[in-house]
Gaussian input, Z-matrix of N, CA and C with variables (Angstrom, degrees):
# hf/3-21g

backbone

0 1
 N
 C     1     B1
 C     2     B2     1     A1
 N     3     B3     2     A2     1     D1
 C     4     B4     3     A3     2     D2
 C     5     B5     4     A4     3     D3
 N     6     B6     5     A5     4     D4
 C     7     B7     6     A6     5     D5
 C     8     B8     7     A7     6     D6
 N     9     B9     8     A8     7     D7
 C    10    B10     9     A9     8     D8
 C    11    B11    10    A10     9     D9
 N    12    B12    11    A11    10    D10
 C    13    B13    12    A12    11    D11
 C    14    B14    13    A13    12    D12
 N    15    B15    14    A14    13    D13
 C    16    B16    15    A15    14    D14
 C    17    B17    16    A16    15    D15
 N    18    B18    17    A17    16    D16
 C    19    B19    18    A18    17    D17
 C    20    B20    19    A19    18    D18
 N    21    B21    20    A20    19    D19
 C    22    B22    21    A21    20    D20
 C    23    B23    22    A22    21    D21
 N    24    B24    23    A23    22    D22
 C    25    B25    24    A24    23    D23
 C    26    B26    25    A25    24    D24
 N    27    B27    26    A26    25    D25
 C    28    B28    27    A27    26    D26
 C    29    B29    28    A28    27    D27
 N    30    B30    29    A29    28    D28
 C    31    B31    30    A30    29    D29
 C    32    B32    31    A31    30    D30
 N    33    B33    32    A32    31    D31
 C    34    B34    33    A33    32    D32
 C    35    B35    34    A34    33    D33
 N    36    B36    35    A35    34    D34
 C    37    B37    36    A36    35    D35
 C    38    B38    37    A37    36    D36
 N    39    B39    38    A38    37    D37
 C    40    B40    39    A39    38    D38
 C    41    B41    40    A40    39    D39
 N    42    B42    41    A41    40    D40
 C    43    B43    42    A42    41    D41
 C    44    B44    43    A43    42    D42
 N    45    B45    44    A44    43    D43
 C    46    B46    45    A45    44    D44
 C    47    B47    46    A46    45    D45
 N    48    B48    47    A47    46    D46
 C    49    B49    48    A48    47    D47
 C    50    B50    49    A49    48    D48
 N    51    B51    50    A50    49    D49
 C    52    B52    51    A51    50    D50
 C    53    B53    52    A52    51    D51
 N    54    B54    53    A53    52    D52
 C    55    B55    54    A54    53    D53
 C    56    B56    55    A55    54    D54
 N    57    B57    56    A56    55    D55
 C    58    B58    57    A57    56    D56
 C    59    B59    58    A58    57    D57
 N    60    B60    59    A59    58    D58
 C    61    B61    60    A60    59    D59
 C    62    B62    61    A61    60    D60
 N    63    B63    62    A62    61    D61
 C    64    B64    63    A63    62    D62
 C    65    B65    64    A64    63    D63
 N    66    B66    65    A65    64    D64
 C    67    B67    66    A66    65    D65
 C    68    B68    67    A67    66    D66
 N    69    B69    68    A68    67    D67
 C    70    B70    69    A69    68    D68
 C    71    B71    70    A70    69    D69
 N    72    B72    71    A71    70    D70
 C    73    B73    72    A72    71    D71
 C    74    B74    73    A73    72    D72
 N    75    B75    74    A74    73    D73
 C    76    B76    75    A75    74    D74
 C    77    B77    76    A76    75    D75
 N    78    B78    77    A77    76    D76
 C    79    B79    78    A78    77    D77
 C    80    B80    79    A79    78    D78
 N    81    B81    80    A80    79    D79
 C    82    B82    81    A81    80    D80
 C    83    B83    82    A82    81    D81
 N    84    B84    83    A83    82    D82
 C    85    B85    84    A84    83    D83
 C    86    B86    85    A85    84    D84
 N    87    B87    86    A86    85    D85
 C    88    B88    87    A87    86    D86
 C    89    B89    88    A88    87    D87
 N    90    B90    89    A89    88    D88
 C    91    B91    90    A90    89    D89
 C    92    B92    91    A91    90    D90
 N    93    B93    92    A92    91    D91
 C    94    B94    93    A93    92    D92
 C    95    B95    94    A94    93    D93
 N    96    B96    95    A95    94    D94
 C    97    B97    96    A96    95    D95
 C    98    B98    97    A97    96    D96
 N    99    B99    98    A98    97    D97
 C   100   B100    99    A99    98    D98
 C   101   B101   100   A100    99    D99
 N   102   B102   101   A101   100   D100
 C   103   B103   102   A102   101   D101
 C   104   B104   103   A103   102   D102
 N   105   B105   104   A104   103   D103
 C   106   B106   105   A105   104   D104
 C   107   B107   106   A106   105   D105
 N   108   B108   107   A107   106   D106
 C   109   B109   108   A108   107   D107
 C   110   B110   109   A109   108   D108
 N   111   B111   110   A110   109   D109
 C   112   B112   111   A111   110   D110
 C   113   B113   112   A112   111   D111
 N   114   B114   113   A113   112   D112
 C   115   B115   114   A114   113   D113
 C   116   B116   115   A115   114   D114
 N   117   B117   116   A116   115   D115
 C   118   B118   117   A117   116   D116
 C   119   B119   118   A118   117   D117
 N   120   B120   119   A119   118   D118
 C   121   B121   120   A120   119   D119
 C   122   B122   121   A121   120   D120
 N   123   B123   122   A122   121   D121
 C   124   B124   123   A123   122   D122
 C   125   B125   124   A124   123   D123
 N   126   B126   125   A125   124   D124
 C   127   B127   126   A126   125   D125
 C   128   B128   127   A127   126   D126
 N   129   B129   128   A128   127   D127
 C   130   B130   129   A129   128   D128
 C   131   B131   130   A130   129   D129
 N   132   B132   131   A131   130   D130
 C   133   B133   132   A132   131   D131
 C   134   B134   133   A133   132   D132
 N   135   B135   134   A134   133   D133
 C   136   B136   135   A135   134   D134
 C   137   B137   136   A136   135   D135
 N   138   B138   137   A137   136   D136
 C   139   B139   138   A138   137   D137
 C   140   B140   139   A139   138   D138
 N   141   B141   140   A140   139   D139
 C   142   B142   141   A141   140   D140
 C   143   B143   142   A142   141   D141
 N   144   B144   143   A143   142   D142
 C   145   B145   144   A144   143   D143
 C   146   B146   145   A145   144   D144
 N   147   B147   146   A146   145   D145
 C   148   B148   147   A147   146   D146
 C   149   B149   148   A148   147   D147
 N   150   B150   149   A149   148   D148
 C   151   B151   150   A150   149   D149
 C   152   B152   151   A151   150   D150
 N   153   B153   152   A152   151   D151
 C   154   B154   153   A153   152   D152
 C   155   B155   154   A154   153   D153
 N   156   B156   155   A155   154   D154
 C   157   B157   156   A156   155   D155
 C   158   B158   157   A157   156   D156
 N   159   B159   158   A158   157   D157
 C   160   B160   159   A159   158   D158
 C   161   B161   160   A160   159   D159
 N   162   B162   161   A161   160   D160
 C   163   B163   162   A162   161   D161
 C   164   B164   163   A163   162   D162
 N   165   B165   164   A164   163   D163
 C   166   B166   165   A165   164   D164
 C   167   B167   166   A166   165   D165
 N   168   B168   167   A167   166   D166
 C   169   B169   168   A168   167   D167
 C   170   B170   169   A169   168   D168
 N   171   B171   170   A170   169   D169
 C   172   B172   171   A171   170   D170
 C   173   B173   172   A172   171   D171
 N   174   B174   173   A173   172   D172
 C   175   B175   174   A174   173   D173
 C   176   B176   175   A175   174   D174
 N   177   B177   176   A176   175   D175
 C   178   B178   177   A177   176   D176
 C   179   B179   178   A178   177   D177
 N   180   B180   179   A179   178   D178
 C   181   B181   180   A180   179   D179
 C   182   B182   181   A181   180   D180
 N   183   B183   182   A182   181   D181
 C   184   B184   183   A183   182   D182
 C   185   B185   184   A184   183   D183
 N   186   B186   185   A185   184   D184
 C   187   B187   186   A186   185   D185
 C   188   B188   187   A187   186   D186
 N   189   B189   188   A188   187   D187
 C   190   B190   189   A189   188   D188
 C   191   B191   190   A190   189   D189
 N   192   B192   191   A191   190   D190
 C   193   B193   192   A192   191   D191
 C   194   B194   193   A193   192   D192
 N   195   B195   194   A194   193   D193
 C   196   B196   195   A195   194   D194
 C   197   B197   196   A196   195   D195
 N   198   B198   197   A197   196   D196
 C   199   B199   198   A198   197   D197
 C   200   B200   199   A199   198   D198
 N   201   B201   200   A200   199   D199
 C   202   B202   201   A201   200   D200
 C   203   B203   202   A202   201   D201
 N   204   B204   203   A203   202   D202
 C   205   B205   204   A204   203   D203
 C   206   B206   205   A205   204   D204
 N   207   B207   206   A206   205   D205
 C   208   B208   207   A207   206   D206
 C   209   B209   208   A208   207   D207
 N   210   B210   209   A209   208   D208
 C   211   B211   210   A210   209   D209
 C   212   B212   211   A211   210   D210
 N   213   B213   212   A212   211   D211
 C   214   B214   213   A213   212   D212
 C   215   B215   214   A214   213   D213
 N   216   B216   215   A215   214   D214
 C   217   B217   216   A216   215   D215
 C   218   B218   217   A217   216   D216
 N   219   B219   218   A218   217   D217
 C   220   B220   219   A219   218   D218
 C   221   B221   220   A220   219   D219
 N   222   B222   221   A221   220   D220
 C   223   B223   222   A222   221   D221
 C   224   B224   223   A223   222   D222
 N   225   B225   224   A224   223   D223
 C   226   B226   225   A225   224   D224
 C   227   B227   226   A226   225   D225
 N   228   B228   227   A227   226   D226
 C   229   B229   228   A228   227   D227
 C   230   B230   229   A229   228   D228
 N   231   B231   230   A230   229   D229
 C   232   B232   231   A231   230   D230
 C   233   B233   232   A232   231   D231
 N   234   B234   233   A233   232   D232
 C   235   B235   234   A234   233   D233
 C   236   B236   235   A235   234   D234
 N   237   B237   236   A236   235   D235
 C   238   B238   237   A237   236   D236
 C   239   B239   238   A238   237   D237
 N   240   B240   239   A239   238   D238
 C   241   B241   240   A240   239   D239
 C   242   B242   241   A241   240   D240
 N   243   B243   242   A242   241   D241
 C   244   B244   243   A243   242   D242
 C   245   B245   244   A244   243   D243
 N   246   B246   245   A245   244   D244
 C   247   B247   246   A246   245   D245
 C   248   B248   247   A247   246   D246
 N   249   B249   248   A248   247   D247
 C   250   B250   249   A249   248   D248
 C   251   B251   250   A250   249   D249
 N   252   B252   251   A251   250   D250
 C   253   B253   252   A252   251   D251
 C   254   B254   253   A253   252   D252
 N   255   B255   254   A254   253   D253
 C   256   B256   255   A255   254   D254
 C   257   B257   256   A256   255   D255
 N   258   B258   257   A257   256   D256
 C   259   B259   258   A258   257   D257
 C   260   B260   259   A259   258   D258
 N   261   B261   260   A260   259   D259
 C   262   B262   261   A261   260   D260
 C   263   B263   262   A262   261   D261
 N   264   B264   263   A263   262   D262
 C   265   B265   264   A264   263   D263
 C   266   B266   265   A265   264   D264
 N   267   B267   266   A266   265   D265
 C   268   B268   267   A267   266   D266
 C   269   B269   268   A268   267   D267
 N   270   B270   269   A269   268   D268
 C   271   B271   270   A270   269   D269
 C   272   B272   271   A271   270   D270
 N   273   B273   272   A272   271   D271
 C   274   B274   273   A273   272   D272
 C   275   B275   274   A274   273   D273
 N   276   B276   275   A275   274   D274
 C   277   B277   276   A276   275   D275
 C   278   B278   277   A277   276   D276
 N   279   B279   278   A278   277   D277
 C   280   B280   279   A279   278   D278
 C   281   B281   280   A280   279   D279
 N   282   B282   281   A281   280   D280
 C   283   B283   282   A282   281   D281
 C   284   B284   283   A283   282   D282
 N   285   B285   284   A284   283   D283
 C   286   B286   285   A285   284   D284
 C   287   B287   286   A286   285   D285
 N   288   B288   287   A287   286   D286
 C   289   B289   288   A288   287   D287
 C   290   B290   289   A289   288   D288
 N   291   B291   290   A290   289   D289
 C   292   B292   291   A291   290   D290
 C   293   B293   292   A292   291   D291
 N   294   B294   293   A293   292   D292
 C   295   B295   294   A294   293   D293
 C   296   B296   295   A295   294   D294
 N   297   B297   296   A296   295   D295
 C   298   B298   297   A297   296   D296
 C   299   B299   298   A298   297   D297
 N   300   B300   299   A299   298   D298
 C   301   B301   300   A300   299   D299
 C   302   B302   301   A301   300   D300
 N   303   B303   302   A302   301   D301
 C   304   B304   303   A303   302   D302
 C   305   B305   304   A304   303   D303
 N   306   B306   305   A305   304   D304
 C   307   B307   306   A306   305   D305
 C   308   B308   307   A307   306   D306

   B1=1.4499
   B2=1.5414
   B3=1.3171
   B4=1.4793
   B5=1.5151
   B6=1.2981
   B7=1.4609
   B8=1.5107
   B9=1.3359
   B10=1.4354
   B11=1.4936
   B12=1.3426
   B13=1.4714
   B14=1.4921
   B15=1.3109
   B16=1.4879
   B17=1.5177
   B18=1.3399
   B19=1.4479
   B20=1.5308
   B21=1.3411
   B22=1.4947
   B23=1.4965
   B24=1.3465
   B25=1.4477
   B26=1.5137
   B27=1.3253
   B28=1.4519
   B29=1.5308
   B30=1.3449
   B31=1.4656
   B32=1.5019
   B33=1.3445
   B34=1.4590
   B35=1.5348
   B36=1.2969
   B37=1.4743
   B38=1.5169
   B39=1.3447
   B40=1.4633
   B41=1.5052
   B42=1.3178
   B43=1.4514
   B44=1.5348
   B45=1.3707
   B46=1.4421
   B47=1.5423
   B48=1.3762
   B49=1.4348
   B50=1.5292
   B51=1.2885
   B52=1.4622
   B53=1.4857
   B54=1.3321
   B55=1.4336
   B56=1.5259
   B57=1.3006
   B58=1.4393
   B59=1.5123
   B60=1.3216
   B61=1.4917
   B62=1.5303
   B63=1.2880
   B64=1.4550
   B65=1.5368
   B66=1.3240
   B67=1.4616
   B68=1.5440
   B69=1.3389
   B70=1.4340
   B71=1.5652
   B72=1.3196
   B73=1.4394
   B74=1.5286
   B75=1.3432
   B76=1.4495
   B77=1.5050
   B78=1.3014
   B79=1.4458
   B80=1.4692
   B81=1.3529
   B82=1.4815
   B83=1.5225
   B84=1.3160
   B85=1.4346
   B86=1.5407
   B87=1.3251
   B88=1.4841
   B89=1.4658
   B90=1.3544
   B91=1.4570
   B92=1.5201
   B93=1.3371
   B94=1.4378
   B95=1.5519
   B96=1.2929
   B97=1.4972
   B98=1.5408
   B99=1.3098
   B100=1.4466
   B101=1.5267
   B102=1.3504
   B103=1.4632
   B104=1.5485
   B105=1.2780
   B106=1.4818
   B107=1.5537
   B108=1.3396
   B109=1.4702
   B110=1.5675
   B111=1.3148
   B112=1.4672
   B113=1.5108
   B114=1.3820
   B115=1.4443
   B116=1.4859
   B117=1.3254
   B118=1.4853
   B119=1.4975
   B120=1.3054
   B121=1.4362
   B122=1.5262
   B123=1.3572
   B124=1.4418
   B125=1.5014
   B126=1.3027
   B127=1.4794
   B128=1.5283
   B129=1.3454
   B130=1.4710
   B131=1.4914
   B132=1.3272
   B133=1.4643
   B134=1.5284
   B135=1.2955
   B136=1.4558
   B137=1.5661
   B138=1.3123
   B139=1.4849
   B140=1.4940
   B141=1.3442
   B142=1.4660
   B143=1.5084
   B144=1.3264
   B145=1.4675
   B146=1.5415
   B147=1.3391
   B148=1.4429
   B149=1.5338
   B150=1.3143
   B151=1.4709
   B152=1.5222
   B153=1.3090
   B154=1.4612
   B155=1.5172
   B156=1.3687
   B157=1.4470
   B158=1.5428
   B159=1.2908
   B160=1.4860
   B161=1.5290
   B162=1.3232
   B163=1.4584
   B164=1.5124
   B165=1.3433
   B166=1.4489
   B167=1.5412
   B168=1.3143
   B169=1.4304
   B170=1.5069
   B171=1.3197
   B172=1.4730
   B173=1.5305
   B174=1.3439
   B175=1.4622
   B176=1.4909
   B177=1.3252
   B178=1.4402
   B179=1.5339
   B180=1.3398
   B181=1.4925
   B182=1.5137
   B183=1.3204
   B184=1.4933
   B185=1.5124
   B186=1.3179
   B187=1.4844
   B188=1.5274
   B189=1.3227
   B190=1.4328
   B191=1.5588
   B192=1.3489
   B193=1.4250
   B194=1.5342
   B195=1.3459
   B196=1.4670
   B197=1.5263
   B198=1.3249
   B199=1.4777
   B200=1.5409
   B201=1.2900
   B202=1.4561
   B203=1.5638
   B204=1.3574
   B205=1.4838
   B206=1.4938
   B207=1.3707
   B208=1.4371
   B209=1.5136
   B210=1.3390
   B211=1.4720
   B212=1.5186
   B213=1.3690
   B214=1.4503
   B215=1.5245
   B216=1.3214
   B217=1.4662
   B218=1.5245
   B219=1.3115
   B220=1.4516
   B221=1.5389
   B222=1.3008
   B223=1.4697
   B224=1.5020
   B225=1.3244
   B226=1.4621
   B227=1.5149
   B228=1.3078
   B229=1.4509
   B230=1.5363
   B231=1.2959
   B232=1.4579
   B233=1.5206
   B234=1.3125
   B235=1.4557
   B236=1.5025
   B237=1.3395
   B238=1.4898
   B239=1.5571
   B240=1.3470
   B241=1.4884
   B242=1.5039
   B243=1.2932
   B244=1.4704
   B245=1.5416
   B246=1.3162
   B247=1.4443
   B248=1.5424
   B249=1.3072
   B250=1.4884
   B251=1.5080
   B252=1.3132
   B253=1.4264
   B254=1.5644
   B255=1.3221
   B256=1.4089
   B257=1.5487
   B258=1.3332
   B259=1.5041
   B260=1.4756
   B261=1.3409
   B262=1.4475
   B263=1.5084
   B264=1.3086
   B265=1.4400
   B266=1.5508
   B267=1.3167
   B268=1.4638
   B269=1.5367
   B270=1.3040
   B271=1.4408
   B272=1.5379
   B273=1.3377
   B274=1.4553
   B275=1.5253
   B276=1.2827
   B277=1.4464
   B278=1.5183
   B279=1.3337
   B280=1.4499
   B281=1.5249
   B282=1.3490
   B283=1.4635
   B284=1.5418
   B285=1.3086
   B286=1.4746
   B287=1.5189
   B288=1.3098
   B289=1.4337
   B290=1.5374
   B291=1.3341
   B292=1.4335
   B293=1.5031
   B294=1.3203
   B295=1.4624
   B296=1.5661
   B297=1.3106
   B298=1.4606
   B299=1.5212
   B300=1.3216
   B301=1.4433
   B302=1.5356
   B303=1.3587
   B304=1.4974
   B305=1.5427
   B306=1.2933
   B307=1.4700
   B308=1.4861
   A1=108.12
   A2=114.86
   A3=119.29
   A4=108.90
   A5=115.40
   A6=120.14
   A7=107.38
   A8=115.19
   A9=121.07
   A10=110.62
   A11=117.64
   A12=121.14
   A13=107.78
   A14=113.85
   A15=121.25
   A16=105.99
   A17=118.13
   A18=119.45
   A19=112.82
   A20=116.37
   A21=119.55
   A22=112.34
   A23=118.79
   A24=122.62
   A25=112.34
   A26=117.44
   A27=121.57
   A28=109.30
   A29=116.25
   A30=116.32
   A31=114.23
   A32=116.41
   A33=121.14
   A34=113.93
   A35=118.02
   A36=120.38
   A37=109.00
   A38=117.44
   A39=119.48
   A40=114.18
   A41=117.42
   A42=121.79
   A43=113.34
   A44=115.83
   A45=118.41
   A46=110.47
   A47=117.02
   A48=119.32
   A49=110.89
   A50=119.33
   A51=121.12
   A52=109.19
   A53=114.14
   A54=120.29
   A55=110.98
   A56=117.47
   A57=121.21
   A58=106.87
   A59=114.42
   A60=121.79
   A61=108.23
   A62=116.11
   A63=120.96
   A64=109.02
   A65=116.47
   A66=119.77
   A67=110.36
   A68=116.28
   A69=118.81
   A70=111.19
   A71=114.90
   A72=120.54
   A73=111.56
   A74=115.97
   A75=121.45
   A76=110.29
   A77=116.19
   A78=122.56
   A79=108.03
   A80=117.37
   A81=120.95
   A82=105.80
   A83=118.62
   A84=121.96
   A85=109.53
   A86=114.90
   A87=122.29
   A88=107.46
   A89=115.90
   A90=122.93
   A91=110.37
   A92=116.80
   A93=122.20
   A94=110.20
   A95=116.77
   A96=121.90
   A97=105.95
   A98=117.96
   A99=119.86
   A100=108.03
   A101=116.37
   A102=122.08
   A103=111.84
   A104=118.35
   A105=122.82
   A106=109.86
   A107=114.13
   A108=120.92
   A109=107.30
   A110=116.85
   A111=121.33
   A112=110.11
   A113=118.48
   A114=121.15
   A115=109.85
   A116=115.16
   A117=119.48
   A118=109.75
   A119=117.35
   A120=121.95
   A121=109.42
   A122=115.85
   A123=121.73
   A124=111.84
   A125=117.55
   A126=121.76
   A127=105.37
   A128=115.82
   A129=120.08
   A130=110.02
   A131=114.37
   A132=121.94
   A133=107.02
   A134=118.86
   A135=121.88
   A136=112.67
   A137=117.09
   A138=120.99
   A139=112.03
   A140=119.63
   A141=122.31
   A142=109.00
   A143=117.33
   A144=123.81
   A145=107.89
   A146=112.57
   A147=119.33
   A148=109.52
   A149=117.68
   A150=123.32
   A151=109.40
   A152=118.77
   A153=120.30
   A154=112.20
   A155=116.09
   A156=121.49
   A157=108.72
   A158=116.89
   A159=120.77
   A160=111.10
   A161=115.21
   A162=120.55
   A163=111.05
   A164=116.35
   A165=120.24
   A166=112.55
   A167=116.54
   A168=121.12
   A169=109.52
   A170=117.47
   A171=122.55
   A172=109.97
   A173=116.84
   A174=119.09
   A175=112.79
   A176=119.18
   A177=122.78
   A178=114.29
   A179=115.57
   A180=118.96
   A181=112.50
   A182=117.95
   A183=122.86
   A184=111.56
   A185=114.41
   A186=120.56
   A187=112.14
   A188=117.14
   A189=124.38
   A190=106.59
   A191=116.33
   A192=121.37
   A193=114.57
   A194=115.03
   A195=118.83
   A196=113.83
   A197=116.95
   A198=119.11
   A199=110.55
   A200=118.88
   A201=122.00
   A202=110.79
   A203=115.44
   A204=119.96
   A205=106.24
   A206=117.06
   A207=123.66
   A208=108.91
   A209=116.56
   A210=119.61
   A211=107.29
   A212=115.37
   A213=121.69
   A214=109.53
   A215=116.61
   A216=121.23
   A217=110.37
   A218=117.52
   A219=120.67
   A220=115.63
   A221=117.53
   A222=122.49
   A223=112.37
   A224=117.94
   A225=121.87
   A226=106.90
   A227=116.01
   A228=121.81
   A229=111.76
   A230=117.59
   A231=126.26
   A232=111.34
   A233=118.85
   A234=124.11
   A235=113.31
   A236=117.15
   A237=120.00
   A238=112.86
   A239=115.11
   A240=118.06
   A241=110.94
   A242=117.21
   A243=122.61
   A244=106.02
   A245=114.18
   A246=121.04
   A247=111.05
   A248=116.62
   A249=119.14
   A250=111.89
   A251=117.09
   A252=122.26
   A253=113.18
   A254=116.03
   A255=120.92
   A256=112.38
   A257=112.90
   A258=118.48
   A259=114.75
   A260=116.87
   A261=121.54
   A262=107.62
   A263=119.94
   A264=123.01
   A265=111.42
   A266=117.31
   A267=122.16
   A268=108.85
   A269=115.75
   A270=126.90
   A271=114.21
   A272=118.32
   A273=121.67
   A274=108.06
   A275=114.46
   A276=121.64
   A277=108.58
   A278=119.19
   A279=123.48
   A280=105.00
   A281=114.95
   A282=120.44
   A283=109.18
   A284=115.49
   A285=121.49
   A286=107.23
   A287=116.61
   A288=122.55
   A289=107.04
   A290=116.46
   A291=121.78
   A292=111.06
   A293=118.21
   A294=122.68
   A295=107.52
   A296=114.93
   A297=119.86
   A298=112.50
   A299=118.51
   A300=122.88
   A301=114.42
   A302=115.49
   A303=116.97
   A304=111.11
   A305=114.28
   A306=123.60
   A307=110.11
   D1=131.49
   D2=176.69
   D3=-105.51
   D4=130.33
   D5=178.71
   D6=-110.59
   D7=128.27
   D8=175.54
   D9=-111.39
   D10=124.43
   D11=-178.99
   D12=-93.64
   D13=131.79
   D14=174.19
   D15=-116.29
   D16=163.17
   D17=-178.16
   D18=-56.90
   D19=-31.20
   D20=178.50
   D21=-70.80
   D22=-21.09
   D23=-176.65
   D24=-86.85
   D25=-10.00
   D26=-178.25
   D27=-84.82
   D28=124.54
   D29=177.70
   D30=-64.12
   D31=161.77
   D32=-175.90
   D33=-84.18
   D34=7.08
   D35=-177.29
   D36=-72.98
   D37=150.21
   D38=177.49
   D39=-65.39
   D40=-21.19
   D41=-179.60
   D42=-82.69
   D43=-6.46
   D44=-176.96
   D45=-66.99
   D46=141.16
   D47=179.21
   D48=-67.89
   D49=136.75
   D50=179.39
   D51=-87.21
   D52=143.16
   D53=177.03
   D54=-84.29
   D55=139.44
   D56=179.24
   D57=-101.19
   D58=114.74
   D59=-178.35
   D60=-121.41
   D61=140.70
   D62=179.51
   D63=-68.61
   D64=134.79
   D65=-179.84
   D66=-64.04
   D67=139.33
   D68=178.84
   D69=-131.06
   D70=6.88
   D71=174.70
   D72=-160.05
   D73=165.99
   D74=175.30
   D75=-113.46
   D76=127.07
   D77=178.33
   D78=-101.63
   D79=124.93
   D80=178.76
   D81=-95.31
   D82=125.33
   D83=179.96
   D84=-125.65
   D85=149.24
   D86=172.05
   D87=-119.90
   D88=111.71
   D89=-177.85
   D90=-91.44
   D91=115.97
   D92=-178.97
   D93=-105.57
   D94=113.98
   D95=-176.62
   D96=-123.71
   D97=84.25
   D98=-179.17
   D99=66.79
   D100=-123.56
   D101=-178.91
   D102=-81.35
   D103=-10.86
   D104=-176.08
   D105=-98.05
   D106=129.16
   D107=-179.19
   D108=-127.27
   D109=126.84
   D110=-178.88
   D111=-128.40
   D112=126.43
   D113=172.82
   D114=-92.52
   D115=140.67
   D116=-177.20
   D117=-148.57
   D118=148.89
   D119=174.42
   D120=-112.49
   D121=128.44
   D122=179.59
   D123=-112.06
   D124=129.75
   D125=174.82
   D126=-82.50
   D127=118.50
   D128=-176.52
   D129=-132.65
   D130=165.56
   D131=172.50
   D132=-100.28
   D133=134.92
   D134=-175.86
   D135=-62.92
   D136=-15.28
   D137=177.14
   D138=-86.16
   D139=-11.54
   D140=177.69
   D141=-64.61
   D142=151.67
   D143=177.67
   D144=-88.48
   D145=159.47
   D146=176.05
   D147=-57.29
   D148=-37.21
   D149=177.95
   D150=-57.15
   D151=-37.38
   D152=179.62
   D153=-67.58
   D154=-36.43
   D155=177.16
   D156=-67.66
   D157=-42.76
   D158=176.30
   D159=-56.07
   D160=-45.17
   D161=-178.99
   D162=-60.32
   D163=-42.70
   D164=177.38
   D165=-63.15
   D166=-39.39
   D167=178.48
   D168=-68.91
   D169=-40.23
   D170=177.44
   D171=-57.54
   D172=-44.69
   D173=179.51
   D174=-69.30
   D175=-42.42
   D176=-179.39
   D177=-63.28
   D178=-31.97
   D179=-174.49
   D180=-116.98
   D181=5.34
   D182=-179.98
   D183=55.04
   D184=52.17
   D185=-178.73
   D186=-110.10
   D187=163.71
   D188=173.27
   D189=-83.23
   D190=119.92
   D191=-175.50
   D192=-58.06
   D193=-30.34
   D194=178.47
   D195=-70.64
   D196=-11.86
   D197=179.43
   D198=-95.44
   D199=-1.25
   D200=-173.25
   D201=-97.67
   D202=132.32
   D203=175.32
   D204=-129.02
   D205=133.63
   D206=176.12
   D207=-103.07
   D208=129.77
   D209=-177.00
   D210=-130.94
   D211=132.18
   D212=175.71
   D213=-140.85
   D214=133.42
   D215=179.25
   D216=57.77
   D217=35.25
   D218=177.09
   D219=78.25
   D220=5.66
   D221=-179.90
   D222=-115.35
   D223=138.64
   D224=171.66
   D225=-76.64
   D226=126.82
   D227=179.88
   D228=-80.93
   D229=130.86
   D230=-177.35
   D231=-76.65
   D232=136.52
   D233=-177.55
   D234=-54.86
   D235=-38.01
   D236=-172.61
   D237=-86.18
   D238=-3.18
   D239=-179.49
   D240=-80.39
   D241=138.24
   D242=174.65
   D243=-73.20
   D244=150.61
   D245=178.76
   D246=-55.42
   D247=-43.87
   D248=-179.08
   D249=-64.71
   D250=-33.22
   D251=-179.78
   D252=-76.31
   D253=-19.14
   D254=177.47
   D255=-74.10
   D256=-13.15
   D257=178.79
   D258=53.61
   D259=48.50
   D260=178.47
   D261=-76.64
   D262=118.33
   D263=-178.84
   D264=-61.01
   D265=144.90
   D266=178.86
   D267=-55.93
   D268=138.93
   D269=177.75
   D270=67.21
   D271=11.71
   D272=176.88
   D273=-81.51
   D274=154.56
   D275=179.69
   D276=-99.83
   D277=130.43
   D278=177.42
   D279=-97.34
   D280=124.28
   D281=177.69
   D282=-81.36
   D283=132.57
   D284=175.80
   D285=-113.25
   D286=108.45
   D287=-177.15
   D288=-99.84
   D289=126.31
   D290=177.60
   D291=-110.78
   D292=117.54
   D293=178.71
   D294=-78.13
   D295=104.52
   D296=-175.91
   D297=-85.84
   D298=-9.18
   D299=-174.47
   D300=-91.21
   D301=-33.02
   D302=-172.52
   D303=-83.29
   D304=162.16
   D305=177.53
   D306=-102.82

């Protein structure tokens, strides 16, 4: 029996093994942390979930993942949505809002 893992088949637990997928697009993000704003480009695979992008941002900026919200075209992007399904237009900037006040 051959088992093929897809992003949808991976559980949401932090202990779940991450899938390594070759990047096929660049995601432009603007991380807003209070008074500090940083623009960054992330090489991502369009099959990755928004939660995977949040995890990468969390690691890059030493943030709490629960405080991060990604917004594009006026919509908050859902963690379980694949990047390709979020329909982020080419060359659009994804806003990353970090709630610095909550615990």
